[in-house]
Structure formats: C-alpha cells, structure tokens
Rosetta silent file (secondary structure, phi, psi, omega in degrees, C-alpha in Angstrom):
SEQUENCE: XXXXXXXXXXXXXXXXXXXXXXXXXXXXXXXXXXXXXXXXXXXXXXXXXXXXXXXXXXXXXXXXXXXXXXXXXXXXXXXXXXXXXXXXXXXX
SCORE:     score description
SCORE:     0.000 S_00000001
   1 L     0.000  117.960 -179.455  -53.272  204.524  243.483 S_00000001
   2 L   -67.862  139.838 -179.149  -52.775  204.974  247.249 S_00000001
   3 L   -81.058  142.892 -178.906  -54.118  202.111  249.306 S_00000001
   4 L  -117.654  130.162  178.751  -56.882  202.902  251.726 S_00000001
   5 L   -81.943  113.011 -179.431  -57.458  200.844  254.850 S_00000001
   6 L   -87.184  142.212  175.623  -61.127  199.997  254.900 S_00000001
   7 L   -79.796  152.456  179.256  -62.961  199.399  258.160 S_00000001
   8 H   -52.828  -37.580  179.909  -64.853  196.122  258.532 S_00000001
   9 H   -63.862  -39.778  178.373  -68.156  198.008  258.490 S_00000001
  10 H   -66.691  -41.563 -179.149  -67.247  199.640  255.167 S_00000001
  11 H   -61.863  -46.436 -179.616  -66.165  196.318  253.687 S_00000001
  12 H   -62.956  -39.971  176.556  -69.434  194.626  254.627 S_00000001
  13 H   -61.022  -43.427  179.648  -71.384  197.548  253.168 S_00000001
  14 H   -67.747  -36.991  177.008  -69.458  197.306  249.899 S_00000001
  15 H   -62.982  -38.959  177.367  -69.980  193.533  249.769 S_00000001
  16 H   -65.202  -40.203  176.861  -73.716  194.104  250.130 S_00000001
  17 H   -58.606  -45.048 -179.645  -73.610  196.662  247.308 S_00000001
  18 H   -63.239  -42.871  178.149  -71.895  194.104  245.071 S_00000001
  19 H   -56.682  -42.649  179.542  -74.483  191.446  245.977 S_00000001
  20 H   -64.804  -45.597 -179.552  -77.260  193.825  244.930 S_00000001
  21 H   -63.019  -41.294  179.167  -75.515  194.719  241.666 S_00000001
  22 H   -64.955  -38.156  178.088  -74.893  191.047  240.866 S_00000001
  23 H   -65.792  -27.816  179.307  -78.547  190.238  241.574 S_00000001
  24 L   -85.500    1.193  175.147  -79.496  193.005  239.121 S_00000001
  25 L   101.885    3.933  179.193  -77.404  191.347  236.423 S_00000001
  26 L   -74.742  154.192  176.285  -74.127  193.269  236.606 S_00000001
  27 L   -80.083  161.915  178.709  -70.867  191.387  236.096 S_00000001
  28 H   -61.831  -42.283 -179.579  -68.421  190.961  238.953 S_00000001
  29 H   -60.698  -43.713  179.857  -65.878  193.163  237.180 S_00000001
  30 H   -65.441  -43.095 -179.918  -68.435  195.949  236.718 S_00000001
  31 H   -63.132  -39.639  179.127  -69.603  195.729  240.330 S_00000001
  32 H   -65.724  -39.275  176.411  -66.007  195.899  241.558 S_00000001
  33 H   -61.232  -40.335 -178.746  -65.352  198.982  239.429 S_00000001
  34 H   -65.293  -33.994  178.468  -68.408  200.662  240.963 S_00000001
  35 H   -93.333    2.220  174.002  -67.171  200.096  244.518 S_00000001
  36 L    64.197   44.584  171.857  -63.619  201.046  243.429 S_00000001
  37 L  -135.851  159.968  177.689  -61.776  197.842  244.370 S_00000001
  38 L   -75.747  162.128  177.268  -60.063  195.162  242.331 S_00000001
  39 H   -63.555  -36.394  179.049  -61.713  191.799  241.788 S_00000001
  40 H   -60.359  -44.229  178.026  -58.912  190.230  243.808 S_00000001
  41 H   -63.283  -43.158  178.879  -59.751  192.501  246.758 S_00000001
  42 H   -57.638  -47.871 -178.402  -63.447  191.716  246.388 S_00000001
  43 H   -66.448  -36.724  177.003  -62.825  187.949  246.518 S_00000001
  44 H   -65.020  -44.492  177.315  -60.461  188.323  249.484 S_00000001
  45 H   -61.688  -43.491 -177.952  -63.065  190.413  251.323 S_00000001
  46 H   -62.732  -38.574  178.891  -65.805  187.942  250.458 S_00000001
  47 H   -65.732  -40.743 -176.066  -63.709  185.090  251.802 S_00000001
  48 H   -83.106  -40.242 -172.036  -62.978  186.921  255.063 S_00000001
  49 H  -112.294   -5.086 -176.950  -66.216  188.838  255.665 S_00000001
  50 L   -57.019  127.996  178.305  -68.812  187.014  253.585 S_00000001
  51 L    86.653   -6.371  179.236  -71.895  186.248  255.667 S_00000001
  52 L   -87.344  149.346  171.362  -70.828  188.377  258.626 S_00000001
  53 L   -91.059  163.696 -175.086  -72.899  191.166  260.067 S_00000001
  54 H   -56.027  -46.657 -177.228  -71.246  194.481  260.867 S_00000001
  55 H   -67.514  -32.384  177.443  -71.065  193.904  264.627 S_00000001
  56 H   -67.348  -40.791  179.508  -69.615  190.405  264.130 S_00000001
  57 H   -65.745  -41.732  179.468  -66.865  191.759  261.866 S_00000001
  58 H   -62.192  -44.568 -179.894  -66.015  194.500  264.350 S_00000001
  59 H   -63.667  -41.105  179.166  -65.815  191.941  267.178 S_00000001
  60 H   -60.582  -45.122  179.507  -63.635  189.648  265.047 S_00000001
  61 H   -64.422  -39.839  177.913  -61.151  192.465  264.369 S_00000001
  62 H   -62.226  -42.256  179.051  -61.083  193.394  268.075 S_00000001
  63 H   -66.009  -36.892  177.306  -60.335  189.773  268.990 S_00000001
  64 H   -63.699  -41.595  178.486  -57.559  189.600  266.392 S_00000001
  65 H   -64.304  -43.435  179.313  -55.928  192.718  267.889 S_00000001
  66 H   -63.978  -41.485  178.461  -56.206  191.300  271.415 S_00000001
  67 H   -61.055  -42.590  179.070  -54.752  187.977  270.252 S_00000001
  68 H   -63.567  -42.048  179.283  -51.816  189.801  268.653 S_00000001
  69 H   -63.131  -43.192 -179.613  -51.210  191.777  271.862 S_00000001
  70 H   -67.154  -38.451  177.410  -51.262  188.605  273.975 S_00000001
  71 H   -62.025  -40.748  178.337  -48.869  186.806  271.618 S_00000001
  72 H   -63.077  -42.220  179.683  -46.451  189.712  271.912 S_00000001
  73 H   -63.580  -42.925  178.505  -46.688  189.593  275.727 S_00000001
  74 H   -63.101  -42.227  179.161  -46.014  185.841  275.772 S_00000001
  75 H   -60.605  -44.939  179.491  -43.049  186.314  273.461 S_00000001
  76 H   -62.822  -43.651 -179.536  -41.582  189.012  275.730 S_00000001
  77 H   -66.158  -38.542  178.438  -42.067  186.860  278.845 S_00000001
  78 H   -63.977  -42.753  178.320  -40.494  183.826  277.179 S_00000001
  79 H   -62.668  -44.119  177.725  -37.474  185.891  276.182 S_00000001
  80 H   -58.886  -42.899 -179.262  -37.163  187.251  279.748 S_00000001
  81 H   -63.112  -44.300  179.537  -37.314  183.694  281.128 S_00000001
  82 H   -63.014  -39.786  179.545  -34.600  182.473  278.752 S_00000001
  83 H   -64.387  -43.391  179.327  -32.346  185.388  279.668 S_00000001
  84 H   -65.013  -38.726  178.384  -32.829  184.677  283.389 S_00000001
  85 H   -64.065  -41.523  178.688  -32.090  180.984  282.875 S_00000001
  86 H   -64.983  -41.535  179.703  -28.858  181.803  281.057 S_00000001
  87 H   -64.870  -38.389 -178.985  -27.873  184.269  283.784 S_00000001
  88 H   -67.372  -34.986  179.274  -28.587  181.664  286.501 S_00000001
  89 H   -62.108  -37.990 -178.377  -26.336  179.096  284.781 S_00000001
  90 H   -70.099  -25.556 -177.567  -23.440  181.532  285.001 S_00000001
  91 H   -79.440  -23.966 -173.906  -23.902  182.052  288.744 S_00000001
  92 L   -90.701    0.000    0.000  -23.644  178.394  289.723 S_00000001
C-alpha cells in the first residue's frame, strides 16, 4: 500500500470523523478502517493533532518548516566559521 502524505487539514477532518463514529458506538478499529488508516496512525495523529483546529495545525506545520530552515542556516554558518578559524590558524 503506497503511503500518502496527508495535509494537516485532512488529518484533523479524519480525526473528527473518527470522533463521530466512536460517539455512535463504533470501535476504534472499525473507525480506522473507514478512514483508511491504521490504528497506529490514528493514535499518532491524535497525539499530534488532537484538539487542534485546522488553522492552528497549518500554522504549526509552517513554524516547523521555518524552524528547520533556520537550523540548517545556523549549521551552515557554524561550519563556515569553523573553516575560517582553521584557515586563520594556518596563516599565523
């Protein structure tokens, strides 16, 4: 089964569907089958997105991407600094 990358909005929608099914008496396994994800995926999603609204989840993902970009930039700058320090030692 090919994995599909779900958007935060889709995940929150599916979590709401499961909540409705569970309130109607369906089992967790049955609800997960209906939304076509494993129970493990459902619990992981619930842990990460449970209680969030769609716009909050979207903002969280945007912040995670920005954080990753900034970490990469810091890493590159640190490496550049170390290289320059090593080069300066050789000149003196």
